[in-house]
N, C-alpha and C positions, 0 to 999 in steps of 0.2 A: 218779320216779326220774327227774333230770337228766342227758342225755347232753349230754358236752363233747368238741368236736373242737378237739384241743392241738394246730398246727402249728408245728412246730419250723423254724428258718431263721435264718440269721447272714448276713453279708456277708464274714466271712473264707475263705470256703471255698480251701482249696489248692490246687485241680486247677482250679477257677473259680468266680474273686473276682466277688461281685458279681451272682452268673447271677439271683438271685431279683429284682434291680431291671432285668433286660436286658428289652428289650420283646418281646412276642408277640401278635402283632396290633394291637389300638390300646392297649393297656394293661402294665402290667409283667408279669413272669413270676406274681409273687405274688399281684397283684391277677386274675392269669386264675385261678389254681386257686383262691383265693377266692371269685371270683364262682361256679366250679362247686360246690364244696361247700357255697356255700349254698343249692344248690337241693335239698338233701337234707330231705326229709321227717320224718325222725325226730329232725335234729339240733337240739338246744335252744339252743346257742350255740358259737359258734366264737373260737377264742383264738390268737394268735401266743405263741409262748414263743421268746425271744431273749435272748443276752448283756449284761451290764451295760457290755459294752467298746463305748466308745464311736463305736470305726467302723460298729455297730449303729442308730448314732442316724436317721440318715436314714430305714432300715427301717423303725423301731417311728414315727417320724411318718408315714411314711406309708400303713402299715398302720392309724392311729390316724384318720389324714383318709379313710381309707375306709370307717371306722366299724364298725373293731373292737376288740376288748379288746387289751392287750400285758402281758405279763408278761415281766419280767428279771432273767434270773439268771445262771448260772456260765458261761464262755465250754466249760470242759469237760466240767462234769458235767450233761449234759443230762437226768441223773436228776431229779437236783433242780431243775431248769425246770419238765419235768412234776408234781413235787408241789407246786411254788408253784402254777402255774395249775392245779392239780386243786382245791387248797385254796381260791386265792382265788375261782373258781366255784361252790364247792360241788358239785362233779360229783361225781356216782356212779358213775356209766358214763365211760369215757375213749374217745375215739377216736386213734390216732397215725397221722398224717401228716405223710411229710418236704417241704420246700420245693421238692426236686429234681421232686416229682410233678406237675406240672402241668396233666395231664389227668386226675386223680382222677374216677373216674366216679362222682356221687352215687346215682343207680341201685344199683352194687355198693355202695356203702355202705349204704345202706339194708338190701338182702339181709342182708349179716354182721350189722348191727344187730338182724334180726328173725330170723337163727339165733342170733346172743348169747343173747338172751334168752329163747328156746325153748330152748338147751342146759345154760343154769343152767351155765357155765362162767365159770372164772375169767379167762381167755387164750384169747381167737379169733384167727385171722390166714386169709391165705392166701396165707403166704409161707414154711409150713415142713412139705413140698419147694411152691414154686413152681411152679403150671400157668400162671399168668396174666403177661400183660405186665410186664415192668420196669418201674416206674412206675407201677401201680396198686396199690403194697401197701396193707393197709390191716390193722390191728392195734386189736382192739377188748379193754378189761380195767374190772375194778373197781376203782375208786381204792381200795380197800380190800384188794385185791391188790397193785396197786404200791406201799402202805405196806409191807406184807409184804416184795413182792422188795426192799426196802430194806435190808432185816437179813441178805439173801445177798449183797446184790453189794460185794464184797471186792475188786475189784481195779479200773483204770481202764478197761479195756473196758467191762464191765457197769455203769456211769455212763455214759461218753460214748454206748452203745449203748443204752439205757435197758430193753429186754426182755429179755436173755440169759437171766435168770432164770426170766422168767416162761414162757418158750420150752422152757427143758431142765430145770428143777428141778420133780421129782416132787411136790414139798410145793401143788405149783398145777396145777387141773385144767384140761387144753388141748382146743383142737378145731383143728382144720385143712381151711378150705373149700376145696376143688378143684376148678377146672374141668372141665367134659365135656370139653373139648380143651386139650390142653396147647400153649399160647401163649408160656409160659416165654421162649424163644427171644427173644421180640420186643423191643427195648429200647426204652423209651417214656419212660424220666427223662430227667435234664440232672445230669449231671457234668462234663463234658466240653464245648468248644466244638462238636464232630463232632456230640450229642447236641440241643445247642438248635438247632441247623439242622437237624434232623428233626421236630423239635416244633413250632419255626415253618412248616414245609413242612407239615405236617398240619393246624395253624391254619389257615392258609391255602387249605388243600384245602375246608375246611367253612366259609370265612367266607363271611357275615357270621355263619352260626351257632355258639352257643359251647358249647350245650349236647349235641351229639353224644356217642352213648352209647359205651362202650366194643367192643359189637356193631358198629356203624357205622364204628368205625377200623379192626377185623378186616376186615369188608366192603371199605374203602378199600384198605386195605395188601394185598389178594389180587389187587384190579383194578388195583394202580396199587404194586408190588413195590417201584417206584424210590424211592415215598416215606421209604422207611427203610434205602436202602442206603448210606447217609452212616455209619453206627456201627456196621456188622457186628461188627469185630475188640475192638469193647471186650464186655469180662465183664462178666457179673450180679456187683450187687454187690461188684466188686472191692475197693471202697472200705472196707468195711469190715475186710479183712486187709491192705489194701495199706497200708506205710509210709510218714508223713509224706515222706521222700524222694524215695519213686517218686510218688508223687502229684504233689509240683513238677518232677521229672523231666516227666512227662506231661505239664505243662504250659509247661514250658522249650520244648518242641521247636515249639510253636505260637509262638513269638516269638525263639529263637533257631536259628539255621539248626544241625544237626548235634546242638542242646538244649543245648551249653557251649562254654566255650574250650578245651580242651584234649582231645585225643583220647583221651590215657591216662587219664584220669579218667572218660571215659564208664563206665556202670555195666553194659552189655554186656560189658566187659573183666575183671570179676568175676564178676559174678553177676546175670543179665538177671532184671528183673522182681522182683530180693528187693535188689541191694544197696540200703544207706540214702541214698545218692548224695550227698548235703550235711551238711555239719556244721554246731551252732552256738557250741560251742567248742573248744578243742585246748589239753592241757598236758601236756606232759612226754612220753610215747607214748600217752597217753590223748586219745580222739576222742569226744566226744558228739554224736550224730547228732540229728533236728528234733522227734524223739518220747523226747528227754533218756535215751537208753541210753548208757550209759559202756561205749565199746570200746577194748580194745587193739591200737595199730595195732600188727600184725606185718608189715606189706605196705611199700608203700614211702614211707611218710612226707614227704606233700607232694609226690612223685616226688622223691626225694633233697633236699631244700631244708631239712631240720631234724638235722643232725648232732647240734646240742646239744640235740634235742628241742624240743618245740612252744613257746614261750612262753618260751624262757627269761629268766630274773627280769633278768642283768643286760643283757641283750642289750634288754630290753624298757623298762627302765628309761633307758636311751638314746633309746631312740626318742620312748619318751613326753617326755623334756626337749626333743627337738628338733621333739615338737609344741607343747609349748608357748613355745618361742621363735621357732618360725616355719619351716614348711617349704620355703618359695616366698620370691623376694623380685625386685627390678630386680637387685640384685647377686648373684654369684657365691655357694656355699657354700665354706667354706674345709676341708670335711673331703674335698673331692675331692683338693685336694692332698696331705693328709695318707695319705689312702688309696694314690694314684699312689705316694709315700714309702716306706712301706710295703709294697708288691707287689715293687717295683723292688729294696728291700733282700732280700726272700726268694728273688729269683730274678736273682743276679747278670750273666747274661748278658743283662739286659732293661735298657733305658734311660727308654721311655715308656709311656705308659697312656694308651687310651681308655675309658672308660665308658658302656655303655650301662642297659638293665633287662632285656633279655631273652636268653635263648640264642640263638635266632634273630638277633635285631640283631646281637649280638657277632660272629657268625660272618660277615655279610653286611657290619659293618665292615671286619674285616681282611680279607673279599675284596676288597673297593674301594682298600683300601689298597696292598695286594698288587698288585690289576690296576695301580695308580696308579703305583707303585714300579718295577714293572718295566718298564711300557711292553707290555705281552702280558696276553694275555684269556683262553687255556685254565686249566684246573683241574683236576689228578686228587683224585679222591677214597677213602676209605676209611673209613669210617662214618656216621655220623647227624649232620646239621648242623642243623636245622631244618626252615622251609617253604617260605623265601625262592626267589624265581625263580631263583637264580643255582643252586643245590642243586635243584630240581626240573625244570631242565633236562637231567639228566640221563635222565632219561625219553622225551626227546621223540625218540630215537633209535628204531630199527625194535624191538629189545629191550627189555623191562621192567625195564631196569637196575636199577633202585632196589626191585625186588621181593622181595629180601630183606629188608626192615625195612617196608616202607609197608601200612599195614593195607590187608583184602581191598577192592575196587571203590574205589581211590582213581585218581585220573587227574593228570596234569598239566596240567588244564584251566584256563586264563587265562594260561599260562604263554607270553610269545610266540615264535614260531617260529623267528624269526631267532635265537634262541639255541642252537640246535639244533648239537651237537658244542663245546660249551663248558665243556660238564663230562665230565669221562670217570673211569669209573670201575677200581679196581682193589681185588683182595680180601685180606686181611691177613696177613700172612705170605707174601707170593709176590711175591717182588721180580720175579722176569723179568716177571711184570704191568704192574710200574711201570717195569721197563727199557724194554719196549716201547714204554710210551705215550712216555715220553721220545724215545726215538728215533723215535718218529714224529710230536711234537707238539713245538712251543715252548710250553714251559709257563711259566706264572707261578707257578701256588704249588701245593704239594702238604700237602692239607687232610688231618688224619686223627687220628684216636681213639689214646692210646699202647696204652691196652689196654681189653677189653671183655669179650667171654666169655670168651675165651683171650688169654693175654700171647707177647710176641714168643718166637722160634725162633731158632737161626742167626743171633744178634746183628743179627735184621732191624734194628731199629731203629737201630742203627750204619750200618748200610748203606743204608738209605734217608739219612739224614743226609750220607753222602757222598756218595751219587747227586745229592742237592738242592744239594751246596756245590760238583760239579763241575761242574754244570750251571747254575750261580748261579740256582736256583730257590729260592723262600723256601719253607720247610718251616714248618708251622705246626701244632703241636698243638690240638685240641681239648678241653680240657680241662674242661667245663663239666660235666659227670655226673663225672669220672676225680678234678678237684682235692679235696684236703685229706682225702682218704679213707684213703690210705696212706700219706701223707708232710705235711710243713708246707707246703702248697703243692700244684703240679704232680705227675704222678704220674712224669712224664720223670725227675724226681729220682731216681728209686727206679732208674731203668736209666743212671743216667749219661751220656744224649743230652740236649744242650740244642736247643730248635726255634729259629727266628729272629722266631716269631712263639707268641702262646698266646692262648686265649680261655677263662677262667674264669667260674663264674656258678653256679647251684641253691643250692649249702651259704656259698657265699660271706657273702651277707646271713642265713642261719640263718633264712627264709623271709621276710625282706622282699626288695623287689626291687633287683637288683643284677647288674651283670654286668664283666666287662673283658677289656679285650683288651691284651694284652700285647706288645712288641717291642721290637726294635733299633733309634738312632736313625736312622740311616739307610734304613731300611723306613717308621720312623713318620712320619717329616716329608712322606713323602709325600703325610699327611693335608691338608696344609699347601694341595695343589695340585688338589685335589676339593672335592665339599661333601659331609661328613659332618655333621649338626647337628640336635637335636632340643628340643623345649621341656623335657620332661618327663625327659632327662639331667642337668638339672641341679637335680632337686628333691634335697632334704636328707637325708631317711629312710633312701633305700638304703648313700649311705657313711657315713653313723652308723651303722648297724647291721652293716654289713661292719666298721670298726675294732673295734667292742663284739666281735662275733664272732671276728677275728683273736685279739684277746687273752685270749676265754676259750680258745680252741683251743691257742694257744701254754701257757697257762698249766696247762692239764691234761692237756696232749700228749692230744688227744681223736682224733687218725688211728691211734695206738696202744691206746685203748681198742676203737676199734669194730671195729678189723682183727681185732684176737683176739675179740672177741664172735661175728661174721661168722664165724671160722675153728671155731667152738664150735659157732655153729647148723650148718653146716657139716655138720659129723662127727656132730652129734646126729641131721639128716636119714637121712646115712647106716645108721649103728646102727639106728633107727629102720625102715628100709625092708628093712635083712640082716633085723632080729626078727621083722618081717611077714612074712617071704618073698617080697619083688621086688625089682628094679634099678632103681634109678634115675641121671641121671648130673645130678653138678653142677657149676655155671659161674660166670663174674664175679669180678669184685674179691672178697676177703673182705668187704668192708663194702656190698659190692653182690648178695650171693648167693642164687643161683637151683638150680632144682633140675626137673627133668621125670620121669615115669615110665616106662620107658622098654617102652612099648607102644601099641598104634594107639590106644588110651582114652584117651593122656595128658590129651587138653583137658578130657574128661569128668571125669577124676580131679580134675583143678587145680578144676574148677567144684563137684564135691563136697566136695572140701574146705574150699573158700570159704561153702558153705553150712553145714554142718556147724562149722564155727567159728566163723562168727557165729550160729548157734543159743550158742553159749558167750562169749560177747561179745569175738569176736575180729573184727580186719580181718585177713585171713588169705588167703595162696593160695600161691603156689611159688616168690617172690621177696619176700626183705628186706633192705630199706634201712638198714642199722644206726645206730644213733643211741645215744647214751651213757645214753639214759633205757633201754635193753635190758639190766637189769642180770638177773645170773646165773638170781636167784630169779625174775623176770618171765619171762624166757626157759625155764626149767625148767618152772614150772608151764603154759606154753604148748604142753611138749612131751607132759606126763601127759596134756593135754585132747588134742593131735593124735592120740595113738596110739591109741585106739580106731579114726577115721576112717583112718591107715594098714590096718587090719586088716579094714574094711570092701573099700577097694582090691584087696587081699591076695584076698579074697570073689569079688570080679567078676574078676579076670582068673583067677581058680579056675572061672568061670561063672556067678554069679551077674550079672543085667542090669543095669548102672549106673544105665542111664538109668530103671530103676524107685524108684530112690535120689533122684532127682533132683525139685524141687518147680519148676522149670525150665526154660528153655532151657540149653544147654552155650552158655558163655562165647566169644567170638571169640579168636582168637588171638595177637592183638596185634602188637607191634611183633618185628621178625626183626633183629636188625642182621648188618650186611654181613661184620663180622668175626667 
């Protein structure tokens, strides 16, 4: 009876790419594994099973050079790889070893083979339940059973993880080997960088010996627990159930501070440890994650960037034409002139425009121009205006002035202390607070959002305009988020109040980077007396996308569509909560609608909604940034799926423990606006 050890490995690991080629001691990880496994007395042959993906060519060649056979098959269908390996070696019995277990113990392998032959079962393992350290997983099964299991492997999970049917299907006889003492808490596998460092420490501890046993490792850890202190926070076998997005997110945090570029897209804002985190493609209001799951976006639609939906054909066609014609050159792109003229025509109070590529940049540009135009430095703000020093300087005082919207734990570290007192805050609809600032300080500008969670009361905006005019202060409206949601242009048009400057972004390019600063000529010309310049502000895709976006918006009156749908969604939330028997509070522009449950467990309920709706293929929470792709049919289906979740919330309000329903941590609180 021929016994073959099949080692599965590839270089494209999501969490730790190329890990099997990492060095351990004086060899590669895969080389170390094969060296130890070859010490088995009962294994007749060892073969590597990897995929045909060319990225694995170096691995295949390396293992061949070490003198071992290699079989190559499907990247994702690992079961098929095992069948190929078993057939190519004429194996009667297969031992499954994964490439992330370099410390595999040949003595343990032989002990398990002996028990397998004695028990005469189809499948034997030491993982069901585990009592050995993670990284010492061994599975033994007959080739006959493996071939039979293929008939039961009806889904991708079974085929990727090879043995679920052998482990759980009553059609197969099974036996689990247990260790006298439970060491399943020890993590000696290699899935992440921290794991690799732990394994290296253990190998270095025993060097130059390489055939140390599991018991010797346990004895060493008992005497020197610091050997394994580096990966204690990682769960056993979490990769088997962790989605590809979460795997990549864990990997990202090793090379990207904070994990990504935007706080509002961090998974902990939505569903910690479960949120898909990354997308492979997007179209309309559907997003496909890295595992190929199609998810309807009833959430924040790219953080409000895609009023026309993802991948609008007219906008993408214009961009593709630009790509074909060339995006950059020594000369300027004409589209920036056409776009400036278009925006000025839409806002007759404005005469000139400067472009940037992010909302934070646009705000910083506007502040620089206003300060240059007035010769003053101090600025009064009311709202969220980006991440630049000029804005975060508000937090340099003794009070945490921006705590109303900054995420927990953020501090203005790195913001020069000499900016202290240059930025002053007032609350929305609190005219007396602004009047006090004007009395006490010589202001260059008033920067504010026109409306966000709640609208103006008692002619607030008109009174702010009057104050700014009276004191010769530049009034700026930050329309980066509110623009094009309720009017064709700035939200200020709805209220009949004209600023001196306005900043637009997010939806202007329907997903392509373009932002704009509009202003009166007397103010904007001050840009020539300072330095405001950046290479990629001259690229062509942004203004091209904006021109195409504005045309579609105007032709379809998109702002009316999304406003009406936003009101519909808000009313459906209210009605659904009423039917379930609890109260919610709604806020925001209709097209940026949101709600919260009136409960001390509001965050837990938000997490629960996201968790349960993700199971139903929705990206959802307590906010919806509406697009024209959110049709009545789609929204009605969403609320049909949401109703049972609202019933769960009611059960929790009546005493059921909401934490018992959550599969992971509660989401973080996210941004809270000053207004």
